[in-house]
Backbone bond lengths (Angstrom), bond angles and torsions (degrees), N, CA, C in turn:
res aa  C-N    CA-C-N  psi(-1)  N-CA   C-N-CA  omega(-1)  CA-C   N-CA-C  phi
1 X - - - 1.463 - - 1.496 108.97 -
2 X 1.338 117.47 153.73 1.488 119.10 -179.07 1.477 113.60 -68.15
3 X 1.276 115.83 150.14 1.480 123.18 177.97 1.550 107.37 -68.06
4 X 1.334 117.98 127.12 1.499 120.02 176.74 1.472 110.10 -58.80
5 X 1.372 115.81 134.30 1.454 120.38 -173.44 1.516 111.54 -83.41
6 X 1.354 119.25 -28.01 1.448 121.70 -177.16 1.535 111.72 -80.84
7 X 1.278 116.08 148.01 1.476 122.46 170.13 1.503 111.43 -90.24
8 X 1.278 117.69 158.21 1.468 121.27 177.53 1.528 108.07 -62.66
9 X 1.331 114.78 131.20 1.429 122.55 -175.78 1.548 112.86 98.85
10 X 1.349 116.67 6.25 1.466 121.65 175.94 1.555 109.25 -122.02
11 X 1.282 118.13 103.76 1.485 127.56 0.42 1.536 110.31 -84.93
12 X 1.314 114.43 164.77 1.447 123.16 -179.10 1.565 105.47 -112.06
13 X 1.323 115.34 107.11 1.466 122.05 -174.34 1.533 110.82 -101.55
14 X 1.278 118.28 117.74 1.462 122.40 -173.14 1.516 112.59 -110.36
15 X 1.306 118.30 138.26 1.456 124.58 179.23 1.532 109.29 -120.53
16 X 1.337 117.15 138.11 1.478 118.67 174.04 1.487 109.51 -70.09
17 X 1.304 117.87 -29.68 1.476 123.22 175.56 1.507 109.14 -152.27
18 X 1.305 118.06 141.73 1.466 120.90 -178.98 1.500 109.34 -148.83
19 X 1.359 116.24 150.48 1.430 119.90 173.64 1.462 111.64 -66.39
20 X 1.343 117.16 -59.39 1.436 124.02 -179.08 1.533 106.27 -150.82
21 X 1.313 118.36 128.36 1.471 119.67 176.19 1.551 109.18 -68.87
22 X 1.316 117.82 -30.14 1.470 119.08 177.35 1.523 111.53 -66.03
23 X 1.356 115.34 -35.35 1.460 119.79 177.60 1.543 111.01 -66.59
24 X 1.343 116.71 -38.94 1.433 122.76 177.76 1.512 111.90 -62.90
25 X 1.333 115.59 -41.82 1.432 121.49 175.71 1.503 114.10 -63.86
26 X 1.352 114.95 -41.47 1.457 120.95 -178.38 1.557 108.08 -67.88
27 X 1.318 117.12 -37.65 1.502 121.68 176.29 1.500 110.46 -61.69
28 X 1.284 117.22 -41.17 1.492 120.70 179.69 1.540 108.89 -61.04
29 X 1.331 114.71 -41.39 1.481 117.84 179.90 1.525 109.38 -63.24
30 X 1.310 115.91 -47.26 1.487 121.38 -175.70 1.528 111.71 -63.26
31 X 1.328 117.15 -30.12 1.449 121.37 -179.51 1.548 113.28 -89.82
32 X 1.320 114.40 0.47 1.490 120.06 179.96 1.503 112.00 72.92
33 X 1.307 119.93 22.33 1.458 122.96 -178.93 1.565 112.59 -101.56
34 X 1.298 116.82 -4.71 1.482 120.86 -173.79 1.517 111.33 -71.34
35 X 1.321 116.73 140.74 1.453 123.38 171.64 1.528 107.73 -133.09
36 X 1.314 115.07 151.48 1.484 118.98 178.34 1.534 109.39 -60.08
37 X 1.297 117.20 131.46 1.481 123.30 178.09 1.535 113.27 98.39
38 X 1.335 115.37 -18.33 1.479 118.51 -178.86 1.524 109.64 -58.82
39 X 1.356 114.03 130.37 1.475 121.04 -172.03 1.499 110.87 -131.35
40 X 1.346 113.60 133.79 1.456 121.01 -179.11 1.547 108.33 -111.63
41 X 1.329 114.58 135.49 1.480 120.10 -175.55 1.482 112.22 -138.03
42 X 1.331 114.98 145.38 1.500 120.61 167.71 1.488 107.52 -155.05
43 X 1.324 115.95 151.21 1.466 121.08 173.06 1.508 109.58 -99.71
44 X 1.344 116.71 6.86 1.443 121.43 179.68 1.539 108.75 -140.68
45 X 1.303 115.47 79.57 1.458 123.67 177.57 1.524 109.10 -96.46
46 X 1.334 116.54 124.87 1.440 117.87 -171.35 1.577 112.96 -107.37
47 X 1.339 116.25 -4.72 1.489 117.96 -177.93 1.518 109.17 -142.01
48 X 1.320 116.48 41.65 1.452 118.49 -176.84 1.525 109.97 -73.65
49 X 1.353 114.64 158.18 1.482 121.51 179.74 1.515 110.02 -123.14
50 X 1.304 113.90 146.45 1.472 119.88 173.68 1.514 110.72 -120.29
51 X 1.311 116.27 -167.32 1.435 121.76 177.04 1.541 111.98 -64.28
52 X 1.316 115.40 151.64 1.450 123.16 178.26 1.510 113.37 55.95
53 X 1.365 116.12 31.16 1.433 122.10 174.99 1.498 115.94 75.18
54 X 1.334 117.32 9.52 1.451 120.63 -179.42 1.547 112.66 -74.06
55 X 1.334 114.40 155.03 1.455 118.13 -179.00 1.546 110.13 -97.58
56 X 1.332 113.28 141.64 1.484 116.59 178.37 1.531 107.41 -93.48
57 X 1.346 114.92 116.87 1.498 121.79 -174.50 1.516 108.70 -107.20
58 X 1.326 117.88 135.82 1.466 122.68 174.39 1.488 112.12 -160.78
59 X 1.347 115.72 162.24 1.457 122.22 176.79 1.525 109.01 -75.02
60 X 1.314 118.74 146.49 1.493 121.81 176.83 1.533 109.06 -57.13
61 X 1.289 116.21 130.74 1.476 122.76 173.67 1.522 114.20 78.24
62 X 1.383 117.92 7.13 1.442 119.12 -174.63 1.525 112.09 -113.12
63 X 1.317 118.83 11.21 1.462 119.20 -176.50 1.502 110.26 -149.60
64 X 1.311 114.45 172.39 1.467 122.85 174.69 1.513 110.40 -110.82
65 X 1.325 117.28 123.25 1.431 123.03 168.16 1.519 106.43 -118.78
66 X 1.308 116.39 120.03 1.489 121.27 -173.17 1.506 109.83 -141.86
67 X 1.304 117.24 137.79 1.431 122.87 171.02 1.515 111.31 -130.24
68 X 1.296 116.15 126.11 1.450 121.86 178.74 1.488 110.01 -109.73
69 X 1.316 117.21 133.33 1.458 121.60 176.59 1.527 110.30 -91.08
70 X 1.323 113.61 124.65 1.479 119.32 -178.76 1.524 109.33 -120.41
71 X 1.283 117.18 135.29 1.477 123.18 173.44 1.524 107.78 -94.18
72 X 1.330 118.90 98.07 1.450 121.25 -172.24 1.585 111.71 -83.52
73 X 1.331 114.97 56.11 1.478 117.66 -171.84 1.571 111.48 -74.52
74 X 1.302 116.48 -5.89 1.491 118.83 179.41 1.506 113.00 -104.74
75 X 1.306 116.92 4.73 1.456 124.51 -178.69 1.514 110.19 -123.23
76 X 1.350 114.86 155.32 1.479 120.78 172.54 1.509 109.05 -99.02
77 X 1.295 118.08 167.95 1.444 122.85 176.81 1.541 109.62 -57.98
78 X 1.296 117.28 -34.29 1.502 121.39 -176.41 1.539 109.31 -71.51
79 X 1.290 118.46 -11.71 1.480 120.89 179.25 1.512 114.35 -104.27
80 X 1.315 115.03 23.25 1.450 118.48 -178.13 1.562 112.59 -61.66
81 X 1.298 117.58 -34.53 1.466 117.56 -178.18 1.523 111.56 -72.35
82 X 1.303 117.53 -24.57 1.480 120.54 174.80 1.532 109.56 -60.34
83 X 1.316 115.88 -42.43 1.459 120.57 176.57 1.533 109.66 -64.43
84 X 1.350 117.11 -40.86 1.416 124.92 -178.94 1.540 108.98 -57.27
85 X 1.342 115.70 -48.46 1.470 120.98 -178.70 1.531 112.33 -61.95
86 X 1.343 114.12 -42.91 1.468 119.72 -177.56 1.494 110.07 -65.05
87 X 1.358 116.72 -41.69 1.495 119.58 -177.92 1.555 110.76 -74.20
88 X 1.308 118.76 -32.98 1.455 119.52 174.07 1.502 112.08 -64.78
89 X 1.345 116.53 -39.44 1.434 120.40 176.32 1.533 112.74 -65.50
90 X 1.350 116.06 -32.61 1.494 118.95 177.56 1.489 112.34 -64.38
91 X 1.421 113.82 -39.97 1.449 115.32 177.98 1.503 110.93 -68.23
92 X 1.368 115.43 -39.10 1.489 118.50 174.81 1.520 111.25 -55.98
93 X 1.330 115.52 -46.73 1.495 120.63 -177.09 1.539 108.85 -57.08
94 X 1.305 119.90 -44.99 1.441 124.44 -176.46 1.550 109.84 -64.44
95 X 1.320 115.47 -50.59 1.457 117.45 -177.63 1.516 112.65 -68.15
96 X 1.318 117.57 -37.38 1.460 118.46 176.71 1.464 112.28 -62.59
97 X 1.341 117.27 -35.20 1.463 122.01 178.70 1.522 108.90 -68.47
98 X 1.326 117.72 -39.30 1.478 121.72 -175.25 1.568 112.42 -75.70
99 X 1.360 114.79 -30.93 1.428 116.25 -173.45 1.552 114.04 -108.45
100 X 1.257 115.75 -22.92 1.447 118.66 178.99 1.540 112.07 69.26
101 X 1.308 118.01 19.06 1.437 123.33 -174.46 1.521 111.10 -97.32
102 X 1.304 118.21 150.92 1.475 123.42 -178.45 1.531 111.09 -103.61
103 X 1.304 116.93 0.23 1.479 118.38 -175.49 1.521 112.94 -96.24
104 X 1.319 117.92 17.58 1.479 121.13 -177.72 1.546 108.80 -87.11
105 X 1.275 115.61 130.28 1.462 121.93 179.03 1.520 111.62 -132.96
106 X 1.322 115.71 157.03 1.480 122.82 176.57 1.563 105.99 -99.95
107 X 1.324 115.45 115.28 1.463 121.21 178.07 1.488 108.16 -90.06
108 X 1.356 117.37 121.96 1.432 122.43 178.31 1.510 111.65 -55.60
109 X 1.343 120.05 134.07 1.433 123.93 4.86 1.596 114.86 -88.68
110 X 1.296 114.74 -25.31 1.485 114.33 -174.46 1.508 115.30 -164.30
111 X 1.341 117.28 40.84 1.447 120.15 172.12 1.529 108.76 -102.96
112 X 1.363 114.13 154.56 1.456 119.02 177.09 1.545 106.80 -108.13
113 X 1.309 113.84 122.61 1.478 120.34 -178.42 1.543 110.31 -114.89
114 X 1.349 112.50 143.36 1.469 120.23 167.55 1.512 105.76 -114.71
115 X 1.308 118.23 116.96 1.442 124.62 -170.08 1.516 107.67 54.35
116 X 1.290 119.59 -117.63 1.496 119.60 178.31 1.520 112.34 -111.51
117 X 1.324 115.89 26.81 1.448 120.82 179.97 1.496 112.85 -119.80
118 X 1.361 115.46 145.54 1.457 120.82 -175.37 1.536 110.14 -86.98
119 X 1.350 113.69 124.42 1.467 119.98 179.82 1.541 110.86 -99.95
120 X 1.321 115.00 -31.39 1.431 118.43 -176.86 1.493 113.07 -168.32
121 X 1.323 116.15 179.31 1.431 119.36 -178.93 1.535 110.55 -153.45
122 X 1.328 115.22 161.87 1.476 121.42 179.29 1.490 109.46 -127.94
123 X 1.299 118.44 137.16 1.461 122.41 176.40 1.549 108.87 -130.77
124 X 1.301 116.28 107.13 1.436 120.86 -179.11 1.529 109.86 -98.00
125 X 1.257 116.09 118.50 1.480 121.97 178.09 1.534 108.97 -108.19
126 X 1.356 113.97 136.39 1.471 118.87 -176.15 1.517 110.88 -108.38
127 X 1.299 115.58 142.18 1.469 122.71 174.40 1.508 107.69 -114.29
128 X 1.327 116.47 121.69 1.441 122.03 -178.65 1.522 111.29 -108.91
129 X 1.304 113.78 152.99 1.469 117.97 175.30 1.528 109.83 -81.14
130 X 1.342 118.59 168.58 1.450 121.60 -179.75 1.516 111.59 -60.27
131 X 1.347 118.67 -22.39 1.456 120.00 179.49 1.573 110.72 -92.78
132 X 1.324 116.35 3.54 1.439 119.64 178.18 1.523 117.78 88.61
133 X 1.366 115.16 11.82 1.416 119.72 174.92 1.543 112.42 -79.61
134 X 1.333 117.98 145.45 1.454 121.62 -177.93 1.517 107.47 -79.26
135 X 1.304 116.62 107.13 1.453 122.13 -174.54 1.531 113.86 -88.44
136 X 1.303 116.17 -48.13 1.495 123.15 -179.75 1.514 113.65 -140.39
137 X 1.298 115.20 148.00 1.467 120.84 168.59 1.490 107.33 -118.05
138 X 1.338 117.12 127.62 1.447 122.06 176.23 1.571 105.97 -103.90
139 X 1.334 114.42 108.47 1.435 121.38 -177.12 1.517 109.03 -93.46
140 X 1.335 117.02 96.98 1.482 121.41 -178.70 1.484 109.30 -96.03
141 X 1.363 115.61 132.26 1.470 121.40 -178.21 1.535 107.52 -129.79
142 X 1.370 115.29 130.58 1.447 121.51 171.01 1.500 110.00 -118.60
143 X 1.346 117.84 130.48 1.482 120.63 -172.99 1.542 106.09 -139.84
144 X 1.325 114.20 127.93 1.471 119.79 176.00 1.535 107.28 -77.28
145 X 1.358 116.41 123.53 1.420 121.06 179.28 1.545 115.15 -100.47
146 X 1.346 113.48 -67.57 1.447 118.28 -170.74 1.522 116.90 -116.00
147 X 1.319 116.79 2.13 1.430 121.65 -177.96 1.541 110.21 -69.94
148 X 1.324 114.21 133.86 1.512 118.79 178.61 1.508 113.55 -117.67
149 X 1.333 118.40 -9.70 1.425 123.90 171.84 1.527 109.08 -131.99
150 X 1.312 116.48 138.37 1.483 121.76 -169.77 1.550 109.56 -125.49
151 X 1.350 112.51 156.92 1.443 118.81 172.25 1.513 110.40 -56.09
152 X 1.302 116.73 141.08 1.477 121.05 -175.60 1.549 111.58 -68.26
153 X 1.317 116.80 -18.92 1.438 119.28 178.89 1.542 111.57 -71.86
154 X 1.295 116.62 -15.31 1.501 122.17 176.28 1.503 108.01 -85.92
155 X 1.317 119.11 121.81 1.437 121.92 -168.91 1.550 112.38 -79.06
156 X 1.324 118.06 -36.83 1.456 118.71 -169.02 1.565 112.86 -148.13
157 X 1.336 117.69 48.70 1.515 117.16 -175.03 1.527 110.17 -82.75
158 X 1.348 113.17 160.32 1.467 122.65 172.96 1.486 107.96 -154.36
159 X 1.333 118.23 154.01 1.457 121.78 -178.11 1.543 111.49 -120.75
160 X 1.335 115.05 166.16 1.476 118.42 176.52 1.524 111.52 -61.99
161 X 1.326 117.81 -34.02 1.464 120.33 -178.98 1.540 109.20 -67.50
162 X 1.331 117.24 -36.34 1.453 120.32 177.92 1.529 112.24 -68.54
163 X 1.304 116.29 -35.24 1.436 119.92 -178.62 1.577 111.95 -76.17
164 X 1.303 115.22 -45.17 1.472 121.15 -175.32 1.532 114.56 -96.94
165 X 1.353 115.62 -12.27 1.494 122.50 179.36 1.540 110.97 63.02
166 X 1.293 116.64 29.98 1.448 121.32 173.65 1.566 106.95 -141.82
167 X 1.314 115.27 154.82 1.483 119.75 177.93 1.527 108.56 -83.74
168 X 1.339 114.13 149.97 1.474 121.05 -179.54 1.526 109.59 -125.40
169 X 1.310 115.17 137.03 1.488 120.08 178.08 1.502 107.87 -74.98
170 X 1.336 120.21 116.35 1.462 123.35 -176.66 1.518 111.55 -57.46
171 X 1.314 118.37 -38.72 1.453 121.70 179.77 1.528 111.79 -61.19
172 X 1.359 114.59 -45.77 1.443 119.47 179.51 1.532 111.71 -66.10
173 X 1.322 117.21 -39.62 1.462 121.84 176.08 1.544 109.03 -60.32
174 X 1.316 116.87 -45.29 1.468 121.10 179.80 1.543 110.60 -59.93
175 X 1.277 119.36 -41.50 1.414 122.61 -177.66 1.573 111.91 -71.23
176 X 1.324 115.12 -31.95 1.460 120.62 175.37 1.570 107.64 -70.07
177 X 1.341 115.20 -37.64 1.481 118.68 176.66 1.545 108.68 -58.79
178 X 1.318 116.71 -43.92 1.477 118.00 -179.00 1.519 113.48 -57.98
179 X 1.342 114.60 -39.40 1.473 119.21 179.13 1.553 108.63 -64.43
180 X 1.319 116.09 -46.17 1.477 119.39 180.00 1.491 112.87 -62.79
181 X 1.317 116.63 -41.68 1.437 122.83 177.59 1.543 111.49 -58.45
182 X 1.320 113.54 -43.09 1.450 120.11 -178.29 1.563 110.44 -64.85
183 X 1.288 116.17 -41.78 1.441 121.90 -177.23 1.512 109.40 -67.60
184 X 1.315 119.20 -42.56 1.454 120.88 179.90 1.525 111.88 -71.64
185 X 1.390 115.27 -32.56 1.451 117.88 174.42 1.496 111.90 -63.68
186 X 1.300 117.33 -40.32 1.453 122.17 177.20 1.530 112.85 -63.00
187 X 1.342 113.29 -39.17 1.473 120.75 177.92 1.552 108.25 -64.03
188 X 1.298 118.47 -42.70 1.460 123.75 179.01 1.557 109.69 -66.36
189 X 1.292 115.19 -41.28 1.476 121.50 -177.90 1.536 109.94 -64.22
190 X 1.352 115.55 -31.86 1.469 118.57 -177.24 1.561 110.48 -83.17
191 X 1.341 114.87 8.61 1.454 121.97 176.30 1.541 113.87 69.80
192 X 1.329 114.74 21.72 1.449 120.48 -178.95 1.543 108.04 -85.37
193 X 1.296 115.51 54.24 1.443 120.22 -173.60 1.571 112.53 -75.36
194 X 1.335 115.62 -27.27 1.446 116.91 -179.73 1.523 111.76 -63.96
195 X 1.296 118.31 -41.75 1.457 122.45 177.99 1.514 110.56 -65.15
196 X 1.309 116.54 -44.27 1.515 119.84 179.27 1.555 108.70 -60.12
197 X 1.351 115.83 -47.79 1.414 119.14 177.15 1.526 116.01 -58.22
198 X 1.317 116.49 -39.94 1.403 122.48 -178.83 1.548 110.23 -67.25
199 X 1.350 113.29 -43.53 1.495 118.58 -177.85 1.566 109.23 -67.19
200 X 1.292 114.36 -41.09 1.521 118.03 179.86 1.510 110.04 -59.90
201 X 1.347 115.27 -46.19 1.483 119.20 179.81 1.535 110.88 -66.50
202 X 1.289 118.52 -34.57 1.477 122.22 179.40 1.517 109.26 -65.07
203 X 1.293 117.34 -36.56 1.463 121.52 -174.64 1.549 112.99 -96.46
204 X 1.326 116.07 7.82 1.481 119.43 -174.19 1.503 110.92 -69.52
205 X 1.327 115.56 127.47 1.483 120.91 178.47 1.520 111.07 -59.76
206 X 1.337 114.38 134.56 1.459 123.47 177.62 1.537 112.95 64.13
207 X 1.320 118.33 19.69 1.466 119.94 178.99 1.552 108.15 -60.61
208 X 1.370 114.93 128.35 1.472 124.41 -178.51 1.512 112.37 63.20
209 X 1.349 117.35 21.97 1.460 121.42 175.32 1.509 108.95 -124.80
210 X 1.323 114.15 162.51 1.498 121.91 178.81 1.514 107.45 -75.71
211 X 1.309 118.05 131.43 1.457 123.54 169.80 1.494 110.75 -131.69
212 X 1.328 115.53 168.82 1.469 120.66 -171.55 1.530 109.39 -117.39
213 X 1.316 115.85 137.38 1.461 123.42 -172.87 1.485 112.56 -136.67
214 X 1.384 111.66 162.61 1.486 121.84 169.84 1.505 109.15 -135.65
215 X 1.328 116.24 130.38 1.442 121.99 172.16 1.544 107.36 -136.08
216 X 1.340 114.68 118.96 1.464 120.09 -173.12 1.572 109.67 61.48
217 X 1.309 115.81 -124.50 1.466 119.97 178.40 1.501 111.97 -97.84
218 X 1.326 118.25 8.03 1.463 121.82 -174.65 1.543 109.39 -102.56
219 X 1.358 115.48 128.14 1.410 120.13 168.97 1.528 108.83 -110.57
220 X 1.319 116.07 138.54 1.452 118.34 -178.88 1.565 110.93 -156.20
221 X 1.298 113.94 170.74 1.443 121.52 179.59 1.560 108.85 -121.98
222 X 1.323 116.35 144.31 1.502 117.27 -176.95 1.552 106.75 -160.95
223 X 1.322 114.93 154.53 1.455 119.94 173.23 1.508 110.65 -80.00
224 X 1.375 114.34 132.50 1.449 120.24 177.93 1.551 108.13 -78.58
225 X 1.327 113.36 123.70 1.444 119.31 -177.07 1.557 113.24 -104.16
226 X 1.320 118.05 -23.49 1.434 119.53 178.29 1.538 112.25 151.85
227 X 1.307 114.54 -166.09 1.480 121.05 -178.37 1.563 108.16 -128.83
228 X 1.273 115.07 135.12 1.495 118.24 175.64 1.474 112.08 -68.37
229 X 1.324 118.15 168.49 1.467 122.27 -178.93 1.494 112.44 -65.09
230 X 1.367 116.99 -26.15 1.409 121.58 179.44 1.521 113.38 -97.04
231 X 1.365 115.96 7.72 1.459 118.73 169.43 1.503 117.24 100.98
232 X 1.340 119.85 8.32 1.475 121.42 -179.14 1.554 109.03 -87.43
233 X 1.299 115.39 142.46 1.471 120.38 179.03 1.526 108.21 -80.80
234 X 1.357 116.88 131.12 1.437 124.39 178.55 1.505 110.16 -102.10
235 X 1.314 116.32 123.39 1.494 121.66 179.33 1.522 110.76 -120.15
236 X 1.265 116.69 139.03 1.483 122.79 178.99 1.494 110.65 -61.64
237 X 1.338 117.83 130.34 1.447 123.50 176.92 1.468 114.10 86.93
238 X 1.366 118.72 -6.15 1.452 121.67 177.78 1.514 109.95 -95.49
239 X 1.315 117.98 134.81 1.452 120.57 -174.84 1.559 114.90 -75.49
240 X 1.325 115.98 -18.41 1.434 119.23 178.71 1.525 107.97 -132.68
241 X 1.360 115.14 155.33 1.456 120.47 173.28 1.494 109.58 -83.70
242 X 1.310 118.25 157.89 1.471 123.66 -174.36 1.529 111.93 -104.86
243 X 1.310 118.34 126.37 1.444 122.80 176.96 1.534 110.56 -77.32
244 X 1.341 116.28 159.11 1.457 121.09 175.89 1.543 109.37 -55.22
245 X 1.314 117.30 131.00 1.422 122.82 177.24 1.486 115.07 92.91
246 X 1.368 117.84 -10.31 1.452 120.61 -176.53 1.498 110.94 -95.72
247 X 1.340 118.57 -7.23 1.468 121.77 -175.80 1.469 108.16 -146.00
248 X 1.310 117.74 148.96 1.492 122.16 -177.20 1.516 108.32 -126.71
249 X 1.360 114.71 131.79 1.435 119.40 174.71 1.553 109.54 -71.05
250 X 1.312 116.26 145.47 1.445 120.17 174.36 1.557 108.69 -122.10
251 X 1.284 114.41 140.09 1.466 119.83 171.26 1.525 108.47 -68.73
252 X 1.298 116.11 151.06 1.414 120.44 -179.12 1.537 111.81 -60.75
253 X 1.317 118.15 121.15 1.476 122.13 -177.23 1.509 112.82 89.40
254 X 1.349 117.78 -0.42 1.454 119.94 -177.24 1.527 111.86 -69.01
């Protein structure tokens, strides 16, 4: 298939307020208006979604909510986590550039952590054809920018402003994210998956450290060993790797 001509962020569609940027992207697909690279942004998302059905909460104007539409014509459905890793690294690239901090890690499957606090998250939704072909990837990103006080229901949030002690323009952060997403997508398209995999593993939160988990009614602790090529979390002493949604991280003492 032909290489998509547009870069991520072309066009860049901004909303003063939006329910969910992922919903806007999905609507564009349903109406036949979607193009590769089309990106939806708001600093005031009121109905954002995260992993495991959680809601993304933020103050108006204090965060980035962004969804980029990607035509994954060079990947198969079985390679979805390869895109996940590349996009998570793109978010890491942007934040590392903005903060200059070394304590940024990618928490499996796709949260961005600073020390033991959550700075942002990624939710990639896939659209398949009736024959099972991977038609679209909706790369949704939520990033705390300038918020300094958070809802008490959020256990461990942090923002860019708290890390760097300066305010950040959400629109400019979103546009820098688009550049990083494009660069990582090009790296993935060039089949440089070994480097992506190595960098993801290097930046993996709690790699080779003890972490706490819950699966079903079982709570346990284990050393994080890595992530399989298809996206399952590997834990020392566990006979099987864990797929996304089958296991929950616990804060120490939770």
